[in-house]
N, CA, C and O atoms as a GROMACS GRO file, in nm:
protein
  224
    1MET      N    1   2.423  -6.493   3.606
    1MET     CA    2   2.299  -6.445   3.548
    1MET      C    3   2.230  -6.563   3.479
    1MET      O    4   2.292  -6.637   3.403
    2GLY      N    5   2.105  -6.578   3.508
    2GLY     CA    6   2.031  -6.689   3.451
    2GLY      C    7   1.986  -6.662   3.308
    2GLY      O    8   1.990  -6.549   3.259
    3ALA      N    9   1.945  -6.768   3.245
    3ALA     CA   10   1.899  -6.756   3.106
    3ALA      C   11   1.774  -6.669   3.097
    3ALA      O   12   1.757  -6.596   2.999
    4LEU      N   13   1.687  -6.678   3.197
    4LEU     CA   14   1.565  -6.597   3.196
    4LEU      C   15   1.598  -6.449   3.201
    4LEU      O   16   1.538  -6.369   3.129
    5ALA      N   17   1.694  -6.411   3.285
    5ALA     CA   18   1.734  -6.271   3.294
    5ALA      C   19   1.798  -6.224   3.163
    5ALA      O   20   1.778  -6.110   3.121
    6PHE      N   21   1.875  -6.311   3.100
    6PHE     CA   22   1.938  -6.274   2.974
    6PHE      C   23   1.834  -6.247   2.865
    6PHE      O   24   1.844  -6.148   2.793
    7PHE      N   25   1.734  -6.334   2.854
    7PHE     CA   26   1.632  -6.315   2.752
    7PHE      C   27   1.540  -6.197   2.786
    7PHE      O   28   1.490  -6.131   2.696
    8ALA      N   29   1.520  -6.172   2.914
    8ALA     CA   30   1.443  -6.053   2.952
    8ALA      C   31   1.518  -5.927   2.912
    8ALA      O   32   1.458  -5.830   2.868
    9GLY      N   33   1.651  -5.929   2.928
    9GLY     CA   34   1.732  -5.816   2.884
    9GLY      C   35   1.728  -5.796   2.734
    9GLY      O   36   1.722  -5.683   2.686
   10LEU      N   37   1.730  -5.905   2.660
   10LEU     CA   38   1.719  -5.894   2.515
   10LEU      C   39   1.583  -5.837   2.474
   10LEU      O   40   1.574  -5.759   2.379
   11LEU      N   41   1.479  -5.877   2.545
   11LEU     CA   42   1.346  -5.823   2.516
   11LEU      C   43   1.342  -5.673   2.542
   11LEU      O   44   1.286  -5.598   2.463
   12LEU      N   45   1.403  -5.628   2.652
   12LEU     CA   46   1.408  -5.485   2.680
   12LEU      C   47   1.488  -5.410   2.574
   12LEU      O   48   1.452  -5.298   2.537
   13PHE      N   49   1.594  -5.472   2.524
   13PHE     CA   50   1.673  -5.410   2.417
   13PHE      C   51   1.589  -5.393   2.291
   13PHE      O   52   1.591  -5.287   2.229
   14VAL      N   53   1.515  -5.496   2.254
   14VAL     CA   54   1.432  -5.489   2.133
   14VAL      C   55   1.322  -5.384   2.151
   14VAL      O   56   1.290  -5.312   2.056
   15MET      N   57   1.264  -5.376   2.270
   15MET     CA   58   1.161  -5.276   2.296
   15MET      C   59   1.219  -5.135   2.288
   15MET      O   60   1.155  -5.044   2.237
   16GLY      N   61   1.341  -5.118   2.339
   16GLY     CA   62   1.406  -4.988   2.331
   16GLY      C   63   1.436  -4.948   2.187
   16GLY      O   64   1.423  -4.832   2.150
   17MET      N   65   1.477  -5.045   2.106
   17MET     CA   66   1.503  -5.015   1.966
   17MET      C   67   1.372  -4.978   1.894
   17MET      O   68   1.372  -4.892   1.806
   18GLY      N   69   1.263  -5.041   1.932
   18GLY     CA   70   1.134  -5.005   1.874
   18GLY      C   71   1.093  -4.864   1.912
   18GLY      O   72   1.039  -4.790   1.830
   19LYS      N   73   1.120  -4.826   2.038
   19LYS     CA   74   1.090  -4.690   2.082
   19LYS      C   75   1.176  -4.590   2.006
   19LYS      O   76   1.130  -4.480   1.973
   20TRP      N   77   1.302  -4.627   1.979
   20TRP     CA   78   1.390  -4.537   1.905
   20TRP      C   79   1.336  -4.512   1.765
   20TRP      O   80   1.335  -4.398   1.718
   21GLN      N   81   1.290  -4.618   1.698
   21GLN     CA   82   1.235  -4.601   1.563
   21GLN      C   83   1.104  -4.523   1.566
   21GLN      O   84   1.071  -4.452   1.472
   22GLU      N   85   1.031  -4.538   1.676
   22GLU     CA   86   0.903  -4.469   1.687
   22GLU      C   87   0.922  -4.320   1.715
   22GLU      O   88   0.852  -4.236   1.657
   23THR      N   89   1.016  -4.286   1.803
   23THR     CA   90   1.032  -4.147   1.845
   23THR      C   91   1.143  -4.075   1.771
   23THR      O   92   1.138  -3.953   1.755
   24GLY      N   93   1.244  -4.150   1.725
   24GLY     CA   94   1.359  -4.087   1.659
   24GLY      C   95   1.457  -4.024   1.756
   24GLY      O   96   1.550  -3.955   1.713
   25SER      N   97   1.438  -4.046   1.886
   25SER     CA   98   1.525  -3.986   1.986
   25SER      C   99   1.655  -4.067   1.999
   25SER      O  100   1.649  -4.189   2.012
   26PRO      N  101   1.770  -4.000   1.996
   26PRO     CA  102   1.896  -4.074   2.010
   26PRO      C  103   1.915  -4.133   2.148
   26PRO      O  104   1.998  -4.223   2.165
   27PHE      N  105   1.842  -4.085   2.248
   27PHE     CA  106   1.856  -4.140   2.383
   27PHE      C  107   1.808  -4.285   2.389
   27PHE      O  108   1.867  -4.366   2.460
   28TRP      N  109   1.703  -4.317   2.316
   28TRP     CA  110   1.656  -4.455   2.312
   28TRP      C  111   1.758  -4.545   2.243
   28TRP      O  112   1.782  -4.657   2.287
   29LEU      N  113   1.817  -4.495   2.135
   29LEU     CA  114   1.914  -4.575   2.061
   29LEU      C  115   2.036  -4.604   2.147
   29LEU      O  116   2.073  -4.720   2.165
   30TRP      N  117   2.099  -4.500   2.201
   30TRP     CA  118   2.222  -4.519   2.277
   30TRP      C  119   2.196  -4.587   2.410
   30TRP      O  120   2.281  -4.661   2.460
   31GLY      N  121   2.080  -4.563   2.468
   31GLY     CA  122   2.045  -4.634   2.591
   31GLY      C  123   2.027  -4.782   2.567
   31GLY      O  124   2.070  -4.864   2.649
   32SER      N  125   1.965  -4.817   2.456
   32SER     CA  126   1.945  -4.958   2.424
   32SER      C  127   2.077  -5.028   2.392
   32SER      O  128   2.100  -5.142   2.433
   33VAL      N  129   2.163  -4.959   2.317
   33VAL     CA  130   2.294  -5.018   2.283
   33VAL      C  131   2.378  -5.034   2.410
   33VAL      O  132   2.443  -5.137   2.428
   34ALA      N  133   2.378  -4.934   2.496
   34ALA     CA  134   2.454  -4.943   2.621
   34ALA      C  135   2.400  -5.055   2.709
   34ALA      O  136   2.478  -5.127   2.772
   35TYR      N  137   2.268  -5.071   2.713
   35TYR     CA  138   2.209  -5.178   2.792
   35TYR      C  139   2.249  -5.315   2.738
   35TYR      O  140   2.276  -5.407   2.816
   36LEU      N  141   2.252  -5.330   2.606
   36LEU     CA  142   2.292  -5.457   2.547
   36LEU      C  143   2.438  -5.488   2.578
   36LEU      O  144   2.472  -5.603   2.609
   37VAL      N  145   2.524  -5.387   2.572
   37VAL     CA  146   2.665  -5.408   2.604
   37VAL      C  147   2.681  -5.450   2.750
   37VAL      O  148   2.755  -5.543   2.779
   38LEU      N  149   2.612  -5.382   2.841
   38LEU     CA  150   2.619  -5.419   2.982
   38LEU      C  151   2.564  -5.559   3.005
   38LEU      O  152   2.618  -5.634   3.087
   39LEU      N  153   2.459  -5.595   2.935
   39LEU     CA  154   2.401  -5.729   2.949
   39LEU      C  155   2.502  -5.836   2.907
   39LEU      O  156   2.516  -5.938   2.974
   40VAL      N  157   2.570  -5.813   2.796
   40VAL     CA  158   2.670  -5.910   2.750
   40VAL      C  159   2.788  -5.918   2.848
   40VAL      O  160   2.836  -6.027   2.878
   41VAL      N  161   2.833  -5.803   2.896
   41VAL     CA  162   2.946  -5.802   2.990
   41VAL      C  163   2.909  -5.876   3.119
   41VAL      O  164   2.987  -5.957   3.169
   42PHE      N  165   2.789  -5.847   3.173
   42PHE     CA  166   2.748  -5.915   3.296
   42PHE      C  167   2.726  -6.063   3.275
   42PHE      O  168   2.753  -6.143   3.366
   43SER      N  169   2.679  -6.103   3.158
   43SER     CA  170   2.658  -6.245   3.134
   43SER      C  171   2.790  -6.319   3.119
   43SER      O  172   2.801  -6.436   3.155
   44LEU      N  173   2.891  -6.251   3.065
   44LEU     CA  174   3.022  -6.315   3.050
   44LEU      C  175   3.098  -6.321   3.182
   44LEU      O  176   3.167  -6.419   3.209
   45THR      N  177   3.088  -6.217   3.264
   45THR     CA  178   3.163  -6.213   3.389
   45THR      C  179   3.084  -6.274   3.504
   45THR      O  180   3.142  -6.300   3.610
   46GLY      N  181   2.956  -6.299   3.487
   46GLY     CA  182   2.874  -6.352   3.596
   46GLY      C  183   2.907  -6.495   3.632
   46GLY      O  184   2.877  -6.540   3.742
   47LYS      N  185   2.968  -6.569   3.538
   47LYS     CA  186   3.000  -6.709   3.566
   47LYS      C  187   3.112  -6.724   3.668
   47LYS      O  188   3.114  -6.822   3.742
   48SER      N  189   3.203  -6.628   3.673
   48SER     CA  190   3.315  -6.639   3.766
   48SER      C  191   3.280  -6.581   3.902
   48SER      O  192   3.358  -6.594   3.996
   49GLY      N  193   3.164  -6.517   3.915
   49GLY     CA  194   3.126  -6.453   4.041
   49GLY      C  195   3.087  -6.552   4.149
   49GLY      O  196   3.099  -6.522   4.267
   50GLY      N  197   3.040  -6.668   4.110
   50GLY     CA  198   3.000  -6.768   4.208
   50GLY      C  199   2.864  -6.734   4.266
   50GLY      O  200   2.807  -6.629   4.238
   51LYS      N  201   2.814  -6.826   4.349
   51LYS     CA  202   2.683  -6.808   4.409
   51LYS      C  203   2.695  -6.769   4.557
   51LYS      O  204   2.594  -6.767   4.627
   52GLY      N  205   2.814  -6.740   4.604
   52GLY     CA  206   2.830  -6.697   4.743
   52GLY      C  207   2.855  -6.813   4.839
   52GLY      O  208   2.872  -6.789   4.958
   53GLY      N  209   2.858  -6.932   4.792
   53GLY     CA  210   2.882  -7.047   4.879
   53GLY      C  211   3.031  -7.069   4.900
   53GLY      O  212   3.105  -7.090   4.804
   54GLY      N  213   3.075  -7.066   5.025
   54GLY     CA  214   3.216  -7.083   5.055
   54GLY      C  215   3.255  -7.230   5.060
   54GLY      O  216   3.170  -7.317   5.078
   55LYS      N  217   3.383  -7.257   5.044
   55LYS     CA  218   3.432  -7.395   5.046
   55LYS      C  219   3.488  -7.433   5.182
   55LYS      O  220   3.528  -7.547   5.202
   56GLY      N  221   3.491  -7.340   5.276
   56GLY     CA  222   3.557  -7.372   5.401
   56GLY      C  223   3.467  -7.373   5.515
   56GLY      O  224   3.510  -7.398   5.627
   0.00000   0.00000   0.00000
């Protein structure tokens, strides 16, 4: 995952938290938190995934 995708994900998280404060709906809160957790997991595991280029 590139740095641009990571920061775009953080921007979506912040926007979701703003929607949660605006509407008070727990779906925005838990959706934003779940999205942030998935973003961190994918950014940590994405380095070992490789770019699809074989060595043989």
